[in-house]
C-alpha positions as CSV (number, residue, x, y, z in Angstrom):
1,M,76.1,32.9,12.3
2,T,75.4,35.7,14.7
3,V,72.6,35.8,17.3
4,D,70.8,38.4,15.2
5,E,70.9,36.1,12.2
6,Y,69.7,33.2,14.3
7,I,66.7,35.1,15.6
8,N,65.8,36.4,12.2
9,R,65.6,32.9,10.9
10,Q,62.8,31.9,13.3
11,T,59.1,32.2,12.9
12,P,57.7,35.6,13.7
13,E,56.2,34.4,17.0
14,I,59.5,32.8,18.2
15,H,61.4,35.8,16.8
16,R,59.4,38.2,19.1
17,L,59.8,35.9,22.1
18,L,63.6,35.4,21.6
19,D,64.0,39.2,21.2
20,H,62.2,39.9,24.4
21,I,64.1,37.4,26.5
22,R,67.4,38.4,24.8
23,R,66.8,42.0,25.9
24,L,66.3,40.9,29.5
25,I,69.5,38.9,29.5
26,L,71.6,41.6,28.0
27,E,70.2,44.2,30.5
28,A,70.9,41.9,33.5
29,A,74.6,42.9,33.8
30,P,77.2,44.9,32.0
31,R,79.4,43.1,29.5
32,I,77.2,40.0,29.1
33,Q,78.6,38.3,26.0
34,E,76.5,36.4,23.4
35,K,77.3,34.0,20.7
36,I,75.9,31.0,18.8
37,N,77.2,27.8,20.4
38,W,75.8,24.3,19.7
39,G,73.4,26.0,17.3
40,V,71.6,28.2,19.8
41,P,72.2,31.6,21.5
42,F,74.6,31.3,24.5
43,Y,75.3,34.0,27.0
44,S,78.2,34.3,29.4
45,H,79.3,36.5,32.2
46,K,82.4,35.4,34.2
47,G,81.6,32.0,32.9
48,Q,78.8,30.3,31.0
49,L,75.4,31.7,32.1
50,C,72.5,30.5,30.1
51,Y,71.2,29.8,26.6
52,L,68.0,30.1,24.7
53,N,66.4,27.1,23.0
54,P,63.1,27.4,21.0
55,L,60.9,24.5,21.8
56,R,59.8,22.4,18.9
57,S,56.2,21.9,19.8
58,S,52.8,23.2,18.8
59,E,53.0,26.0,21.3
60,V,55.2,29.1,20.9
61,A,57.8,28.7,23.7
62,V,61.4,29.1,24.5
63,D,63.5,27.3,27.1
64,L,65.7,29.7,29.1
65,C,68.4,27.2,30.2
66,F,70.8,27.9,33.0
67,L,74.1,26.0,32.7
68,R,74.6,25.9,36.5
69,G,70.9,25.6,37.2
70,Y,71.3,22.8,39.7
71,E,73.1,25.3,41.9
72,L,70.3,27.9,41.8
73,T,67.9,28.0,44.8
74,N,64.8,27.5,42.5
75,A,62.8,29.1,45.4
76,Q,59.8,29.6,43.1
77,N,60.0,25.9,42.0
78,V,59.8,26.9,38.3
79,L,63.0,25.3,37.0
80,E,62.8,21.9,35.2
81,N,65.7,19.4,35.0
82,R,64.2,16.9,32.5
83,G,66.9,14.4,33.4
84,R,69.8,16.8,32.9
85,R,72.6,16.7,35.5
86,T,73.4,20.4,35.7
87,V,71.2,22.4,33.4
88,R,67.8,23.6,34.7
89,S,65.4,25.6,32.5
90,L,62.4,27.8,32.6
91,V,59.8,27.3,29.8
92,I,58.7,30.8,28.6
93,R,55.5,30.8,26.5
94,A,54.4,33.7,24.2
95,G,52.2,36.0,26.2
96,E,53.4,34.6,29.5
97,V,56.8,36.4,29.9
98,N,57.3,37.0,33.6
99,E,60.0,39.7,33.5
100,E,60.4,39.9,37.2
101,L,60.9,36.1,37.6
102,I,63.4,36.0,34.7
103,R,65.4,39.0,36.1
104,E,65.5,37.2,39.5
105,L,66.8,34.0,38.0
106,L,69.4,35.8,35.9
107,Q,70.6,37.8,38.9
108,E,71.0,34.7,41.0
109,A,72.9,33.0,38.1
110,I,75.1,36.0,37.6
111,Q,75.9,36.2,41.3
112,L,76.8,32.5,41.3
113,N,79.3,33.1,38.5
114,E,80.7,36.2,40.1
115,T,81.3,34.7,43.5
116,S,82.3,31.2,42.5
117,K,86.0,30.3,43.1
118,E,85.8,27.6,40.4
119,K,84.9,28.6,36.9
120,P,81.9,26.6,35.7
121,A,82.8,23.6,33.5
122,T,82.6,24.1,29.8
123,F,79.5,22.5,28.3
124,Q,80.6,19.5,26.3
125,R,78.6,17.1,24.2
126,K,78.5,13.6,25.6
127,R,80.4,11.3,23.3
128,D,79.3,7.7,22.7
């Protein structure tokens, strides 16, 4: 499945929100790659960068999840960990897309990947 196919399968409200965030991600740096991984859109640039996860709730919202979020400064105190060791996410609700904030977070994550001597660990499912 492609990212386009994934987005097209969503409700109209989530479709619009995913499209908007996707555009911001792809504009953040040249050669950002996207693919479906673990059933959701993943983005990489010199290592894994982020992924989009529509929230399954009564509100129209998408989690913008940063794989190395624990390393971001989170100066605006907007990233949530929800018990995750490394991933941090920004909940983006329909009608509340703060493009400037999203761009700042993406640029910091991109800079982290570009300057890191170690490649970020590959996301792997925890096995029981």
